[in-house]
MITITOR-792598 format. One line per field, with one value per residue: residue number from 0; residue in one letter; x, y, z of N, C-alpha, C in turn. Coordinates in steps of 0.001 Angstrom, whole numbers. Layout:
pos = [NUM; ...]
code = [a; ...]
nx = [X; ...]
ny = [Y; ...]
nz = [Z; ...]
cax = [X; ...]
cay = [Y; ...]
caz = [Z; ...]
cx = [X; ...]
cy = [Y; ...]
cz = [Z; ...]
END
This chain:
pos = [0; 1; 2; 3; 4; 5; 6; 7; 8; 9; 10; 11; 12; 13; 14; 15; 16; 17; 18; 19; 20; 21; 22; 23; 24; 25; 26; 27; 28; 29; 30; 31; 32; 33; 34; 35; 36; 37; 38; 39; 40; 41; 42]
code = [m; m; f; t; l; l; i; l; v; g; y; v; i; v; v; a; g; q; q; v; t; i; e; t; i; s; h; s; n; e; d; r; e; r; f; i; n; l; k; d; k; v; k]
nx = [10005; 7732; 8884; 9582; 7136; 5954; 7712; 6878; 4214; 4591; 5934; 3807; 1900; 3354; 3936; 1068; 239; 1717; 759; -1886; -1311; -283; -2533; -4140; -2887; -2779; -5542; -6237; -4958; -6345; -8734; -7869; -7304; -9770; -11176; -9773; -10677; -13414; -13214; -12397; -14496; -16342; -15447]
ny = [-16680; -15147; -12680; -13215; -13609; -10949; -9681; -10850; -10199; -7475; -7223; -8066; -6185; -3949; -4767; -5192; -2354; -955; -2185; -1013; 1725; 1935; 1222; 3316; 5584; 5212; 5296; 7687; 9081; 8448; 9676; 12165; 12748; 12334; 14472; 16655; 16386; 16803; 19529; 20595; 20105; 21638; 24216]
nz = [42850; 42822; 42061; 39422; 38192; 38400; 36572; 34264; 34110; 33937; 31459; 29752; 30117; 28847; 26332; 25412; 25901; 23818; 21472; 21691; 21725; 19249; 17540; 18405; 17384; 14612; 14071; 14935; 13062; 10847; 11416; 11369; 8754; 7789; 9044; 7894; 5050; 5364; 6238; 3833; 2150; 3313; 2777]
cax = [8821; 6868; 9395; 9501; 5740; 5851; 8355; 6096; 3080; 4920; 6168; 2592; 1319; 4035; 3547; -165; 103; 2425; -397; -2896; -638; -70; -3856; -4849; -2157; -3296; -6940; -6270; -4379; -7516; -9706; -7515; -7590; -11251; -11425; -9319; -11494; -14573; -13099; -12137; -15900; -17150; -14969]
cay = [-16968; -13987; -11706; -13577; -13258; -9588; -9202; -11371; -9280; -6103; -7404; -8219; -4936; -3019; -5052; -4673; -1028; -725; -2504; -282; 2771; 1834; 1192; 4480; 6482; 4969; 5697; 9228; 9699; 8160; 10590; 13510; 12810; 12424; 15765; 17452; 16244; 17511; 20990; 20963; 20081; 22892; 25641]
caz = [41914; 42681; 41143; 37834; 37837; 38270; 35625; 33281; 34185; 33448; 30103; 29076; 30016; 28011; 25055; 25200; 25770; 22557; 20540; 21762; 21222; 17874; 16960; 18543; 16524; 13282; 14139; 15036; 11679; 9825; 11880; 11038; 7168; 7499; 9400; 6829; 4043; 5844; 6269; 2423; 1680; 3679; 2218]
cx = [7992; 7451; 9419; 8099; 5361; 6620; 7417; 4935; 3404; 5197; 5004; 2032; 2028; 3564; 2084; -415; 718; 1366; -1423; -2477; -670; -1266; -4331; -4197; -2722; -4756; -6875; -5731; -5473; -8371; -9240; -7602; -8936; -11855; -11103; -10159; -12826; -14403; -13028; -13575; -16599; -16942; -15945]
cy = [-15666; -12832; -11907; -13365; -11961; -9043; -9735; -10572; -7958; -6145; -7407; -6947; -3957; -3293; -4720; -3158; -462; -875; -1433; 1000; 3121; 2071; 2690; 5550; 6419; 5408; 7186; 9695; 9687; 9477; 12048; 13832; 13205; 13882; 16799; 17557; 16923; 19047; 21339; 21123; 21347; 24114; 25933]
cz = [41860; 41689; 39745; 37494; 37522; 36986; 34373; 32985; 33597; 31956; 29215; 28842; 28953; 26741; 24574; 24985; 24403; 21679; 20560; 21383; 19735; 17102; 17172; 17563; 15165; 13069; 14177; 13674; 10649; 10140; 11479; 9606; 6825; 7913; 8268; 5649; 4275; 5636; 4839; 1889; 2047; 3019; 878]
END
């Protein structure tokens, strides 16, 4: 029983981690584009 619970918890953590990673990557891409736009304006 305990082992099944551990697998379940581990699975949830992995899935949640992937969601967070995907969101973080898309956010950082937006930030990079914003930063590039700012640099172009500064020139």
